[in-house]
N, C-alpha and C positions, 0 to 999 in steps of 0.2 A: 716474749720480746727476745729480740736478736741481741746476743753477747757483743760486748764491746771490750777492746783493750785500750788503754790511754797509752798513747806515744809520745814520751815527754823528748822535748827537742830543744836545743838551744844553738844560736850562731853569732857572728860578729855583725855589728850595724843593727842601727834601729833610729827611729827618728819620724817625722810627718813633714810632709811636703806634696807637691801638685804630681798628678801624672806624667810620663812621659808621652812624647808624641807616638807611638805605638799603642801605648795603654788608652789612651785618649780616644785612638780613633776603633778601637775595640768598646769601650764605653759607650761611644756613639751608636755603635750598632746594636748594643745591649738594650742602650733606653729607646731606641727607634724599633726594635721588634718586640718589644717588650719581653724578652725571654732572656737566660743565661747563654751564654755561648761558651762552650768547653770543649777540651780535646783530652786524649788519653782513650782507656779502654781496657780490654782483657789482655792478660798475657798467661800462657797455659806453661806451668812448670812441671817438664818432664822429670818423672822420677820422684816429684815432690817435693815440699821445703817444709819448714816449721814457721809458725806464727811469732815467735822471738826472731828468726831471721828477716822475716817480711818487716817487721816492727823495726830492727836494726837498720835496714834500707832506707826506709822512710825517715826514720830520725837523721839519717845520713844528708839526704837530699835537702829535708827543710832546713837543715843545720847550715847547709854549702849555700843555699841560694836566695837571697833576700826575698825575691818575689813570690816565692812560696810560703811565706809565714807575715805576709804582706794582708791587711784587711782595709777594704776601700771605704771613704769618707763621702758617701751621696751628699750633695748640697740641693735646696729649694731650686736652684735654677735649671736645674739637670745635668751640672758638672760633677765631678768628686776629685777629690783628693784621694792619699794615701797613708797608711801607717805602717812602717815596718816593726815587726818585735823582735826584740832580742830571744825571746823564748817563748815556749807554750806548751799545749799537751792538744794531740790530735785522737780523737776516738775514731779509732779504725774497727770497723764491725768484723765479727765472726760468722759466716754462715756454713752451717754442719749440712752435707748432703750424706742420705741414707744411701749404704753399700746398694750397688747396682744401678743407682739412678745415675742420669747423666750430670756431672758436675759442670761440664763447660754449656748446657742448656741453662744451668743455674745462674752460672756466672754473666751470660750474655743477659738474663732477665734483671739481675741486681745491676748490671752497666747501666740500663734503660733506665732503672730508677734512680740510680745515683746522677743520671745526666739530666732526667726530668724533674726531679724534686726541686721546689723552688729554693732558690739562694738568698739568704739573709746578708746581704753584702756588706753592712756594717759590723757584724758580729761571726760570721762563720769565715773559716779559713777557706783559704781559694782551693783545697785538695780534699778531696773526699777518695776515701779506701776501705776496701773490702778484702778479707780472705777466706777464699773457700774451701774448705776443709772435707776430706772423706777420708774415712778409715786413719784418721789422726793425723794425715798430712795437708797441706797447702797445696792442693792440685792447681789453681788459678789466682792470680791477684788481678785484683779490679781497682783501677787508680783513676779518677777524673780530677782533672787540673780546670779551674776557670779561666778562659782564654786572656783575661786581664793581666795573669800571672806568667804564661807562657804560650808561644807561639810554634808551629811546624817545626822549625828550624831549632827553636829554644830544646823542643822535646828531643831531638838528635842530640843536643849537648847532655841532656839529662840521661838519656841512655848509655852515653859514653861514658858519664862520669859513673853511673850507677854498674855499670859492666868491669868498670877497674874497680870499682870498690867489694864487689862480690869475688873478684878474682884475687882481692887480699893487696892489689896495688896501692902503695901510698899515695894520696891525693897530691895534686899540686895546690898550692896557694892560690886563692882566688883573685885573679888579677883584673877580669873582666868589669867592667863599668856597671853599677847596680842600677835600679831606676830611680831612686833618688836623685843621686849624683849627676844620672845623664838628664834628669829633668832640671835640674841646675843649669848643666851647661848647656842645654836647648834654648836658656832665656839669656845667651849671652849675646854680644853684637855679632860675634864673627859666625856663629852659627843660625842667627837670623837672618843675615845676609844669605846664606845658604838657602833658606827657606824662601824667601824671597825670589832667588833665580830658579827655584824649582815650580814654585808659582806662575811665574812668568812663560815656563814652558809648556805649563798645562795650559793656561789661557791662549798661547800661539797654537797650539794642537786643536784646542778645541774651537778656535777660529776658521782652521782650516779645513773643517768638516763640514758638508753641505747640511745646514739647519732643516730640519721636518725633514730627512729623508728617509726614515724608518716609517714603513706602513704596518698598521695594526691589522692583527689578525682578524678581529671583529668578536674574539672570543668574551663572552662578558661574564669574567671570573678574577679575583684576584689571587688565584691558587699558584702555584709554583711545583711543577713536578722536576723529578730528579733523573736523569737517563744514564743508567751506568754502561759503558762500551768497553769491553775488554779485546784488546788484539795483538797477539804476535806478530802479525803481520805490518802493523803499525809501526812496533818496536824494531823490526828489522830493516824496514825501508827508512826510516828517519835516521836509524845509527850509518846505514849505506850512505846517505846523503851527508849527513856529519861529517864521516870519515873523508869524502872527498871534498869538500868545504874545507876540512880542518878547523872546524868549531865544534862547539857541544849539541846535543839534541834537542835543546830547549826551544833555540830560534825556529829551527826544522817544523816541529810541531807548530809554534805559533802561526807559521806562514802558512803550512797548511790547512789550521784552522780558519785563518782569516780569510784564504782564497775560498775556500768551500762556502763560507759565512756570506760573502761577495757575493758569489753566484747564487746562493739562495734568496738574497734580499735585495740585492741590486744596489746594496749602498757601498761607495766607493768615491773617496779614501774612506778609510774605517780607522777609527780611533778606539783602540783595545787597552783596558786599563791595567797593567803588569803589576802583579804582585811581587815586590823585592825585600829581600830577607834585609839589608843594609847592614850585614854582619862583616862587610868586608873594609868598615868603616874602623877606624882605632879604637882599640879596647873596646871592641863589642863582639868579636868571634864566639865568645867564651859565655856570653850572655845569656839567658833562658827566657827572660821577659820578652814580651813581644816589641819586635822591633820592626816588622815589616808594614811598609805602608805603599801606596799605589801610586805609579804614574804613568800616564798616557803613552800611549806608543802610536806613533800615526804612521797609517800603511796603505799607500797607494797601489791598488794590485793591476792595474791596466798598464796597457803599454808596455810589457816586458815578458819575459819568459818564466817557467817555472824556476830555473837555475837564479834568474833576477829577482824573483819574489822572496828566495832563501835571503840573497844579499840586503835586500830590504828590510826583512824582519829581524837580521842580525844587527844590522844598523839603527833601526828603530828601538831595537832592544837594550842594545848599548845606551844610547841616548837616555832612554827610560829608566837605567839602572842610576846613573848620574842624578836623576831628579826626581826622585823617591824621598825625599827627606825634607819635612818641611810641617809647620804648623797646622793640624787639622783644622784650627778655627779659621786660618787664613783661606784654604780648600773651601768651606763652607761659605764665606764671603765672596771669594770668585765665583762659586756657582750661582750664588743667588743675582749676584750683578749680571754675569751673562745671560741669565734666565729672562730678568729682566729687560735686558737689550736685544737679544735676538731669539727668545723663546726657549724651551727644554729642549736639552741635548741629552737623547738616549744613550748616546756614546758613553757617557759618564758611568753608566752601567753594566757595560760589557766588559768582564774580566776575567783574565787568563792568570791563574796560578799552578805554577809549576812546583808540585812539593817536593820534587826528588832529592834537593840538597844541591851544593854547591859543584859535587863532581859530576852528576848525571852520568854514569856508568852506561858506555853503549854496548848494546846486544852486538854479540861476536857476528862480524859480516863474513859469508862464505866468497869463495871466489866469483869474481864479477859474470865468468860463464855461467856458475849456478844460480846466480841470483834470480833470474826471471822464472825458473822452473819453480824455484825455492816459495818464493812470494806467491804465486800463482796455487801452489799447494797449501798455504797457510791460511786462504781465502776463506774456507769453510768453517774455519776455527775461531772467527769473531764473533762475540756474543752480545747483544743488548738486552736490558731489562728495565723496566720502570719502577717507581716507586713516590707515590703519591706524597708530597710535602704538605703539612697542616700550614695553614695560613702566610700571611704573603711575605714577601723581603724587599730589601733596597733594590738588591740588584736584580737587572732584567735577565742577564744572562750571565752565567758565573762556570767556567769550565776549570776544572782542577786535573793535574796531571799526576798520575803515580803510575811507579814501577810494582807489578802484582804477578807475580807466578811467574816471571819469565816473559811476561809482557807489559804493555803500556795500558793502562785503566783511565779512561777518561770519564769525569763524572762531571756532569752538564746540567744544571739547574737553571731552568728556563720559565719566564714568567709568560704564560699563555697566550695572553694578550700580543706579547711581541712576536713569540714564534711557536708554532703549533706542535704537536706531537711529532706528527709525521716530518714537519720542516725540520725538526731537533735531529732527527734519526737520520735524514739525509745529510744535513751538515755534518755528523760524526762520520756516516758512511764516506761521504765524499772526502772529507780530510783525510782518510785512510787511502781513499783512491788515488788522491792527488799526492801524497808523500810517494806511494809506488810510483807515479808518473813522475815525479820529480827524480828518483832513483834510477829510473830506465830511460825516461825521455826529457833531460833535464833541459834541453833546446825547444822544447814546446812552447806556444804561446799560452798565458796566462788564462785566456778564455773570457776576460772581463774586457767589455768594450770600453773604448775610450769615452769618458764624459764630455759632453757638448760644453762649449765654453761660453759661461755663463755674464751676462752684462755686469759691470761692476757697480757693487750697490754698498752704500756707506753702511758699516755694522758695527 
């Protein structure tokens, strides 16, 4: 039997209430897919540490952030509330690795187990932790967070807090809005008006895209595959384009991806659901709980140049950022109404999620004279690998963007009924080539033919 250490924690705030909008969105995905959604992973500790020090770090973050000491309260109708506790105990697992064995491999196996073991949502804390110990020192920390307690930008906040704690810096008081307060605030008339404005934007976008434009591949499966595409060439190209336009790199990646997808599928205009952190809103920058929601970005790819595609992607993304704050129940009602009126909209399930954070630091760009040869020299370094996923997902096409080892890594999860494996590879390799063309030939046409005018139809 594995050894455990009980980590006792306490913090300010307790009580029961509703889930916030971001939490509701995650809970909906959990219930729809039938499995927990988690974040976190393995952190190697150079030089090693102690069990007491790791326990102290856990005690600090659990006490500081209410969402990490919250238990869900599922209801018979499929919704859930939440309860925040002022304190409690977390069982941290200790895994001893014999001398000479690969502690990193053991840590990876423990991570898989902690991620896949079912959660008892009403009784389990949303944090699971294990210390991997070898020769008396902790070599790896494994920490898994239930996604209802944390999102990608929240993890960045948590890492920043933890880094300061380990460096001995006195933490500032928590002033960020916590989930219970946020859920109450989202029920007020002013925030409900924001929700209605966001939902009107969503409806306008979905009505602007051609219904039934997606052609199924004919694959007889509900499996999703994930393609990992790693490319220093793409990173350099989008950095050069962003520098020219005076913007961050995210809209450049979005534009290159959307144009490649339009060329592959023939769908134009295209609605892409953009994940928005919402941490630019008042008192939310330091919140670790999930705040991200999606808003559609309408992109017309025909009748413009490659530079024009970048401009359209930037303007579309800015509009989406303003309209990603809404009651998820309202979105569900809108989708049901539009589906009954004009048929299923596959565009609802095309997602773009740039996980790199607000700053999105650009790759250093060489002298423009050297740029073509540098980009050409990087071409062979791009790599692609597939990983079969078990079971279906709500989303049809989901693209995540990350910085990884000096390059951009695109993680593309595809419904094989919508896009084949070969098609997915063409889309991502095409996005890389388009980004290079955007850097070197910005005045070249987009290559998407203009759509023939359609007779007016009541929709």
